[in-house]
N, C-alpha and C positions, 0 to 999 in steps of 0.2 A: 567334659573331660573324661578320659579313660581311667577307670578305677575298678579294682577287684583282684581276683586271683586267677592264675592260669595253671592248670594241672598238666605239666609237661612230661612227656615220656623222653627222658634223656637217653641218647644212644651211647654205646661205648665209644671212647675215643675223644669225646668232647669234655672239657671241664665245665663245671657249673657256671663259671664266669662266661665261658663261650656261649652258653645257652642264654644267659641274661643279655649279652651283647647282641645276639641275633634277634631276640624279642624286642629289644630297644629299637633296632633298625626296622623291624616289621611294623611295630605299633607306633613308631615315631614319638616315643615317650622317653623322657630323660630319667624320671623317677621310677626306678624299678629295682628289685632285688629278690634273691632266692631265699627259701626257708629251709636251709640245711644242706650242706655241701655233699655232693656225691663225687667219689674219686673218678678220674678220667676213664679208668678201665671198667667202672661200674655202669649199670643201666638202671632205668626205672623211674619212679615217681620223683619229680622235682617241682615242688610248689613254688610259683613265682608271683610276687606281689607287684601290682602295677598302680602307679599314682599314689594317692594318700593311703592306700591299703598297706604300703610299706611300713606305716606306723604300727601295724599289727603284727609284724613279723616276730617280735620277741615272744608273743603269746602262741603263735602258730608253732614255733620250734619247741614248745613245751610238751607237745603231744607225743604219744608213743609212735614207734616206727616198726615196720615189719619187712623182713627180707627172706629171700631164698638164696642160699649160698652153697657153692660147691667147694669142698676142701679136698686137698690131696694129702693123705696121711703118709708119713714116712719121708716127707720132704720139708726141709726148713730153709728159709731164705732170710736175708737181712732186712727185707721190707715186709715180710709176712705175706707176700703175694708173689705171683709169677713174674712180676716186673723186677724182682731183686736178684741179688747174687746168691747162688746156692751155698748154704753153710754145711748142710749134712743130708745124707741119704741113708735112711734106716729101713731094713726089711721089716715088714709088718707081720706079726703072728696071725694065725687064722682067726681074726676077730669075727664074732657073730654080730648080727644087728642088735641083739640084746646087750652084748658087751658095749657097743658104741653108745646106745641109748643110756645105759646105766652110768656111763662115764660123764654124761651131761649133768648129772645131779649136782655136783659141787659148783656148777656154773649156772644154776638156775636160782632165781630169787635175787636178793640184794648182794652184790659182790663188789670187789675192788679190782680195778684195771689200771695198769700202767700204760699211758698213751704211747703209741709207737713213735719212733723218731721221724717217721714220714708224715706225721700229723701236722695240722695247722695250729697246734697249741703254741702260745707265746712263751718264750724263754728269754728273759733279759732283753726285751725289745725286738726279738727276732722270732720267726716261725721255726719250729723244730725241723720241718722239711728243708729249710734253707741250710741249717747246720748239717743235716744228714748229707746233703749234696756235697758238702765240703769234707765229708768223711769224719765228721765229729759226732760224738755221742755224749750226752749229758744225763745226769740223774733226773728222773721225772717222778714227782709224787704220784701215788696211786689215787684214783678217783672212784667214787662210789657210783655204781650204775645198777639198774634193775633189769634182769632178764626174765620176762614173763613166760616165754616159751623157747625151748631149744630142743627141737624134735627132729629125729632122723626120718627122712622121707624115703631114701633109697641108698643102697651102698653097692659099689662095684669092686669086688676083690680081685677081679681078673686084671691082667696086664702088669706092667712094671710097678705101678703104684695103686694103692687102695684109695678109691674115691668115695666120698660121702656127700650126699645132698641133704641139706638141713633147712628147716623152716625156723626162723628166729623172730620173736617179737620182743622189743626192748625199749628202754627209756632213752631219752635224749642223751647224747654224749657217749653212747656205746660204740666201741670200735670192733666191728665184726671180724676183721682180720686178726685182731688180738685175742678175741674170744676163741676163734678157731685154733690159733697158735697155742694158747694156754690149754685148751682141750686136748690137742695133740701131745703136748708135753705130759699131761696127766696120764695119757694112754701109753707114754713111754717111747713114742716114735716121732713126735713133732707133727706139725701140719702147716700147710700154706693155703691161702685163698686162691682158688682158680677162677672163680666167677662170682659176681654179686649182682643181684637184681632186687631193687627196693620195690616191694609190692604195695606198701602203704606208708604214708607220712601223715599222721593225725587222721583227719577225715578224708584225705585225698587217696584214691585207690587206683591201682594199675589199670583196671578195666575201663576207667573213665578218662585216662590220660590221653593227651594229644601229642602227636609227633610235631616237630617243627614244620615239616612239609605239609601236614594237615592244617596247621594254623595259617601258614602262608596261603594255602588254597582258599581257606575260608575268608581271609582278608581280601583276596583278589575277587571273590564273589560278593563282597560287601556284607559278609555275615560276621557276627561277633559272638556266636553261641559258645565259643571256647572260653569266654570271659565269665567267670563266676562272681557272684556278689561277695562283698567283704566278709559277711557272716559265714560263708562257706568254709573258711579256714579255722573257724572257732567253735566247731561243734562240741569240743571237749569241755567248753566252759558252760556253766549253767546260765539259763536265760530268764530274764524278767520282762514281761510285757508292760510297757509304760502306758498308763491310761492317757487318752487323748488330751486331757486338760493339763498334763504335766510334760508333754513332748517339748513344748517351747522352753520350759525350764531346763530340761536335760540338755537341749541344744545350746543353751547359754551357760552350761557348766554348773547349774544349781543342783545341790544334793537332794536326793529323794529320802523320805522317811515315812514312818507310820505303816499303814496297811500294805503298802507296796513291798516293803522289805519282808513282811510276814508270809509272802507267797513262797518263800524258800525257808522253811523252818530249820533246815540244817545249816544255814548260813553262819559262818564264823568270821571274826575280825580278820581282815587281811585277804579274804577271798575276793577273787575277781569274777565279775559276772558280765554278761552281755545285756545291754538295755536295748530292746527292740520295740517297734510299733506292732500293732496287731496284724499288720500285713507282712511282717517279717523283715522290715527294713532295719538295719543296724544303725542305732543312733550314737551309741558310745559304749566304751568299756568303763566299768565303775568298780571301785574297791570298797568293801564293807568296812566301816569304821564305827566306833562307839563314841558317842558324845559325852559331855560331862554329866549328863543325867542318866547315863547307862543305856540309852536307846541306840538302836542301829540306824546308821545312815548309809546310803549308797552314793558315794562321791564320784562323779564322772571325772576321769583323768585322761581319757582318749576320746575326744568328741569328733565325730565325722560329719563334715558339712559338705 
């Protein structure tokens, strides 16, 4: 049975669902899903889980993501990107690169964002983007996200608009278009997203991503080296090597205790860890629990067979 992750290089113009559908056709597998939506106009890393690896998607999506984004300063649209209706055009003062970088300070660290109306957030049983298509706008509660890096790479003050290229590393749930729009408002001129490239999603990186054409070619040649093992998407989780005599217990869902748990001294109740064999095979994901005697247990709750 086909099982694992595929690091797909999504091209602009396709939805994340389009990519999943194409892989379903190529791999002839029904059970398949992606780990974090990319907008149709965006490109870059789109991790896709195949087979029973889909059970791991909730943990894959918890990892940080990295982007390279181009913003147009002085331009505001109703979708916060170039696909929307222009709301305002504002001439930019002679910003220096130092000015632009300094203005990222309030948007670095833990911040709050209001999801855009074009997002897939649910509102009373419907997606926000569905309401936006009907011309509706509703109040959205702010969400907490973490921006680890918001760095200016290059700026182009020439031409009708001021363009800025930024590198961004952030937590799950961050809306890059909103980050740019809020940054532009802070600068007093507004901003809209012109291009977005996701360069990393968790442990999946752009340099290792496969285009759909490359995947199709590998399949035609009878090769499957684009398919990564299930553990490949969980590098952000700590790992415990299960001694040989306990492997069968883990496969049967039996909790581990004693010295096995002590190999991670920083382990806290509620933490999720990978349980692997000495050869690197992922056996299960386990959650740290404390029993009635105050001892740590590692209770498998996602067992891969």
